[in-house]
C-alpha positions in Angstrom: -21.3 104.2 127.3 -17.6 105.1 127.5 -15.4 105.5 124.4 -13.3 102.6 125.6 -16.3 100.2 125.7 -17.4 101.4 122.3 -14.0 100.7 120.8 -13.9 97.3 122.4 -17.4 96.5 121.1 -16.4 97.6 117.6 -13.2 95.6 117.7 -14.8 92.4 119.1 -17.6 92.6 116.5 -15.1 93.0 113.6 -12.7 90.3 114.7 -15.4 87.8 115.8 -17.2 88.3 112.5 -14.1 87.2 110.7 -13.6 84.2 113.1 -17.2 83.1 112.8 -17.1 83.4 109.0 -14.1 81.1 108.9 -15.4 78.8 111.6 -18.8 78.3 110.0 -17.5 78.0 106.4 -18.3 74.7 104.9 -20.9 73.8 107.5 -24.5 73.3 106.4 -25.7 76.4 108.3 -27.8 79.3 107.4 -26.4 82.9 107.2 -25.3 84.2 110.6 -24.9 87.9 111.3 -23.6 89.7 114.4 -26.2 92.3 115.1 -24.9 93.8 118.3 -22.0 93.4 120.8 -22.4 94.6 124.4 -19.3 94.5 126.6 -19.7 94.7 130.3 -18.2 97.9 132.0 -15.5 95.8 133.7 -14.6 94.0 130.4 -15.2 90.6 132.0 -17.7 89.4 129.4 -19.2 90.4 126.0 -22.7 89.5 124.9 -22.7 88.8 121.2 -26.1 88.9 119.6 -26.7 86.9 116.5 -29.3 87.0 113.8 -29.7 83.7 111.9 -31.6 83.7 108.6 -33.4 80.4 109.0 -35.5 80.4 112.1 -35.4 76.6 112.2 -31.6 76.6 112.6 -31.3 79.2 115.4 -31.0 76.8 118.3 -28.8 74.3 116.3 -26.3 77.1 115.4 -26.3 78.5 118.9 -25.7 75.1 120.4 -22.8 74.5 117.9 -21.2 77.8 118.8 -21.6 77.2 122.5 -20.0 73.7 122.2 -17.0 75.3 120.3 -16.8 78.5 122.4 -13.5 77.5 123.9 -11.8 77.4 120.4 -13.6 80.6 119.3 -12.5 82.4 122.5 -8.9 81.3 122.0 -8.9 82.6 118.4 -10.3 85.9 119.6 -7.7 86.1 122.4 -4.9 85.7 119.8 -6.4 88.5 117.6 -7.0 91.1 120.3 -4.1 92.8 121.9 -5.7 93.6 125.3 -4.7 92.9 128.9 -8.1 91.2 129.5 -10.1 89.9 126.6 -13.8 89.6 127.6 -15.4 86.2 127.8 -17.8 85.5 124.9 -21.5 84.8 125.5 -23.6 84.1 122.4 -27.3 85.1 122.3 -30.0 85.1 119.7 -31.1 88.6 118.8 -34.9 88.7 119.0 -35.4 92.3 118.1 -36.4 91.6 114.5 -39.1 89.2 115.7 -40.4 92.0 118.0 -40.4 94.5 115.2 -42.3 92.1 112.9 -44.9 91.5 115.6 -45.4 95.3 116.2 -45.8 95.8 112.4 -48.3 93.0 112.2 -50.3 94.5 115.1 -50.2 98.0 113.4 -51.5 96.5 110.1 -54.3 94.7 111.9 -55.3 97.8 113.8 -55.4 99.8 110.5 -57.5 97.1 108.9 -60.0 97.2 111.8 -60.3 101.1 111.8 -61.3 101.3 108.1 
């Protein structure tokens, strides 16, 4: 990954974190954390991976953000001083669920070996 992409990822994560905090404040939503930001090499889009504390609210929050993505994108465009600001695509980060499943399988295998 190039230094430029790394800087864009960091900047988008920082600014979008502030925007989402303000945007979701006062709403009856669970805690939302940006876990990872992946910008395409041509800077046309950025995948923003979210971790949502309550599993039951994941789809509800994702739908809310996608319905309001135009306004969120506009706020990000105003914050970033770039020729082209990447288009936001929100996604749910499933890596923690994967880690939990692996840990469960390891514990089960240790229990069967003893």
